[in-house]
C-alpha positions in Angstrom: 0.0 -0.1 -0.1 1.2 3.5 -0.9 1.8 5.5 2.3 3.3 8.8 3.4 6.7 8.8 4.9 7.2 11.0 8.0 9.9 13.5 7.4 12.1 11.8 10.0 12.2 8.8 7.7 13.0 10.7 4.4 16.6 9.4 4.8 15.2 5.9 3.8 14.9 7.3 0.3 18.4 8.4 -0.2 19.3 5.2 -2.2 16.5 5.7 -4.5 17.7 9.1 -5.8 19.4 9.5 -9.2 22.4 11.5 -8.2 22.5 13.0 -11.8 18.9 14.0 -11.7 17.0 17.0 -10.5 18.3 18.5 -7.3 14.7 19.4 -6.1 14.3 15.7 -5.2 17.6 15.6 -3.3 16.8 18.8 -1.4 13.4 17.4 -0.3 14.9 14.1 0.8 17.7 15.7 2.8 15.1 17.9 4.5 16.4 21.3 3.2 13.4 22.1 1.2 9.7 21.2 2.2 7.9 18.5 0.5 6.1 15.2 0.9 7.2 11.7 0.0 4.8 8.6 -0.8 6.3 5.3 -1.0 5.4 1.6 -1.5 6.9 0.5 1.8 7.6 2.8 4.7 10.1 0.5 6.2 12.2 -0.3 3.2 11.0 2.0 0.2 11.8 0.8 -3.3 9.7 3.2 -5.3 8.2 6.6 -4.4 6.6 10.0 -5.4 8.0 13.2 -4.1 5.5 16.2 -3.9 7.6 19.4 -4.1 6.6 21.7 -1.3 6.1 24.6 -3.7 3.6 22.5 -5.6 5.7 22.7 -8.7 5.4 19.0 -9.6 5.5 15.4 -8.4 8.8 13.4 -9.2 8.8 9.6 -9.4 11.9 8.0 -7.7 13.4 4.6 -7.3 12.4 1.3 -9.1 10.2 2.1 -12.1 9.3 -1.7 -12.4 7.8 -1.9 -8.9 4.4 -3.6 -9.8 2.8 -3.0 -6.5 3.4 0.7 -6.5 2.5 1.2 -10.1 -0.7 -0.8 -9.9 -1.9 1.5 -7.0 -0.7 4.9 -8.2 -3.8 5.9 -10.1 -6.1 5.2 -7.3 -3.7 6.9 -4.9 -3.8 10.1 -7.1 -7.6 10.0 -7.5 -8.1 9.8 -3.7 -5.3 11.0 -1.5 -3.6 13.3 -3.9 -6.8 14.7 -5.4 -8.1 15.5 -1.9 -4.9 17.2 -0.9 -4.4 19.1 -4.1 -7.9 20.6 -3.6 -6.9 22.1 -0.3 -4.0 24.2 -2.0 -5.8 25.0 -5.2 -3.8 22.5 -7.4 -5.6 21.7 -10.6 -2.9 19.8 -12.5 -0.8 16.7 -11.8 2.7 17.5 -13.2 4.8 14.4 -13.2 8.5 13.7 -13.8 10.8 10.8 -13.7 13.9 11.2 -11.5 15.5 9.0 -14.1 14.6 8.4 -17.7 13.3 4.8 -17.3 10.3 6.4 -15.6 9.2 8.1 -18.8 7.7 5.1 -20.5 6.2 3.8 -17.3 4.4 7.2 -16.7 3.2 7.2 -20.4 1.7 3.6 -19.8 0.3 4.4 -16.3 -1.6 7.6 -17.4 -2.4 6.6 -21.0 -6.2 6.7 -20.2 -5.9 10.3 -18.9 -5.5 13.4 -21.0 -1.8 13.2 -20.8 0.3 15.9 -22.4 4.1 16.4 -22.1 6.8 19.0 -22.3 10.7 19.0 -22.4 12.8 20.6 -19.7 16.5 21.7 -19.9 18.9 21.9 -17.0 22.0 24.1 -17.0 24.8 24.8 -14.5 27.6 27.5 -14.5 31.2 26.9 -13.8 33.7 29.7 -13.0 35.7 29.2 -16.1 32.6 29.7 -18.3 31.2 32.7 -16.5 31.0 35.9 -18.6 31.9 38.1 -15.7 32.6 41.2 -17.8 29.2 41.1 -19.5 27.0 42.3 -16.7 23.9 44.1 -18.2 23.4 47.8 -17.6 19.9 48.8 -16.3 18.3 52.1 -16.0 19.3 54.5 -13.1 15.7 54.4 -11.7 16.4 50.7 -10.8 18.4 49.6 -7.7 19.9 46.1 -7.1 19.7 45.1 -3.3 20.7 41.9 -1.6 18.0 39.8 0.1 18.9 39.9 3.8 17.0 40.1 7.0 17.0 43.8 7.0 15.3 43.9 3.6 13.0 41.1 4.5 11.5 42.8 7.6 11.5 46.3 6.0 8.4 48.4 6.2 9.5 50.9 3.5 8.7 48.7 0.4 5.0 48.7 -0.5 4.9 45.2 -1.8 7.3 43.3 0.6 4.7 40.7 0.8 5.8 39.6 -2.7 9.2 38.7 -1.3 7.8 37.0 1.8 5.5 34.7 -0.4 8.3 33.9 -2.9 10.7 32.7 -0.1 8.1 30.8 1.8 6.8 29.2 -1.3 10.2 27.3 -1.4 11.5 27.3 2.1 9.9 26.1 5.4 11.2 29.1 7.2 13.0 32.5 6.6 15.7 31.2 9.0 16.4 28.2 6.7 16.7 30.5 3.7 18.9 32.9 5.3 21.2 30.0 6.6 21.5 28.2 3.3 20.3 30.4 0.5 21.1 33.6 -1.2 19.4 36.1 -3.5 18.8 39.7 -4.9 16.0 42.0 -5.7 15.5 45.1 -7.8 13.4 47.9 -6.6 12.0 51.0 -8.2 11.9 53.0 -5.9 9.5 51.7 -3.1 8.4 48.5 -4.9 10.1 45.1 -5.5 9.8 44.6 -9.2 12.3 41.7 -9.8 13.5 38.8 -7.6 16.2 36.1 -8.0 17.1 33.7 -5.3 18.1 30.1 -4.2 14.8 28.2 -4.7 16.4 24.8 -3.8 19.8 24.1 -2.4 21.7 20.7 -2.0 25.4 20.7 -1.1 26.9 23.6 -2.9 24.3 23.6 -5.7 21.8 26.5 -5.8 18.7 26.3 -8.1 17.8 29.7 -9.5 14.2 31.1 -9.1 13.8 34.3 -10.9 10.7 36.5 -11.6 10.1 40.0 -12.9 6.8 41.7 -12.6 5.1 41.8 -16.0 4.9 45.6 -16.3 8.8 45.8 -15.9 9.9 43.0 -18.4 12.0 44.0 -21.3 14.3 46.1 -19.2 17.0 43.5 -18.7 16.1 43.3 -15.1 16.2 39.3 -15.1 19.5 39.3 -16.9 20.9 41.8 -14.3 19.8 39.8 -11.4 20.9 36.4 -12.8 24.4 37.8 -13.5 24.7 39.2 -9.9 23.3 36.1 -8.4 25.7 33.9 -10.5 28.6 36.1 -9.4 27.7 35.8 -5.7 27.4 32.1 -6.1 30.7 31.6 -7.8 32.4 33.9 -5.3 31.2 31.7 -2.5 32.1 28.4 -4.3 28.5 27.6 -5.0 27.3 26.1 -8.3 24.4 28.0 -9.9 21.6 25.6 -11.4 19.1 26.6 -14.0 16.2 24.5 -15.0 13.6 25.8 -17.5 11.3 24.6 -20.3 12.7 23.9 -23.6 10.5 26.3 -25.4 11.2 29.1 -22.9 13.5 30.9 -25.2 13.9 34.1 -23.1 15.0 32.0 -20.0 17.4 30.0 -22.1 19.0 33.1 -23.6 19.4 34.7 -20.1 21.3 31.5 -18.9 23.4 31.0 -22.0 24.5 34.7 -22.2 25.8 34.4 -18.7 27.8 31.1 -19.6 25.5 28.4 -18.2 26.1 24.9 -20.0 23.3 22.5 -20.6 24.1 19.3 -18.6 21.0 17.2 -19.0 17.4 17.2 -20.3 14.3 15.5 -19.0 10.6 15.2 -19.8 7.6 16.3 -17.8 4.0 15.1 -18.1 0.7 16.6 -16.9 -3.0 15.9 -16.7 -6.0 17.7 -15.0 -6.6 16.6 -11.4 -10.2 15.9 -11.9 -11.4 12.3 -11.4 -14.2 12.7 -14.1 -11.9 14.0 -16.8 -10.0 10.6 -17.6 -13.0 8.3 -17.4 
């Protein structure tokens, strides 16, 4: 029977992780970033499903040939996952395999649903590839500021809640973020308009999360913050990690202009979380 693991037992899934796969899985299993894990056997897991704490997907880990887990997963999604997803307003089940052997299994398991797919690209940046001198120039009305506790608890920025919600979307506490993560904002003059920070962290690898308010896009703000964030990471011997959709050309352009190198790709799948839609 598929059951949820207590966080104190997440360590039991360490041997199920593909070390060359997505760092989000490793960060959840290590207890660095929030998430939930459902497994075939709580005492000795062989296959499992990791639900990322920011609701940005479900990742299948471990043995893709585990018949007991695979035979139960559709019912588990239609009952337990469906009910929990409704509580947080999640309307889509986005599935990814932690290794490529899961792809064909996912396609078979959910063939009766309205299953769609997309491709994802993962990049990392090494010091020797960083275009340090190519930092973008932005307008004088914009100011780059480091995300620290003084900024986080500031009462001078009108939309400081934006920063709070972004950090707590990925991190279980602000203390955890300030201990392990890093990041920068751009303000203009009393509002945060662009944010770039460590979304997930494992060892020395920092996954980039970056967002610019729609009204301010086209001002090279994302490029500026990505460059500043990358420099900070490299100066502290961290490895920046960039994960984006294959058809997100603006995001890919930002990463490659800084010097990020594509290290692997993977496939994602999605279907609506509505029990009636796949019948």
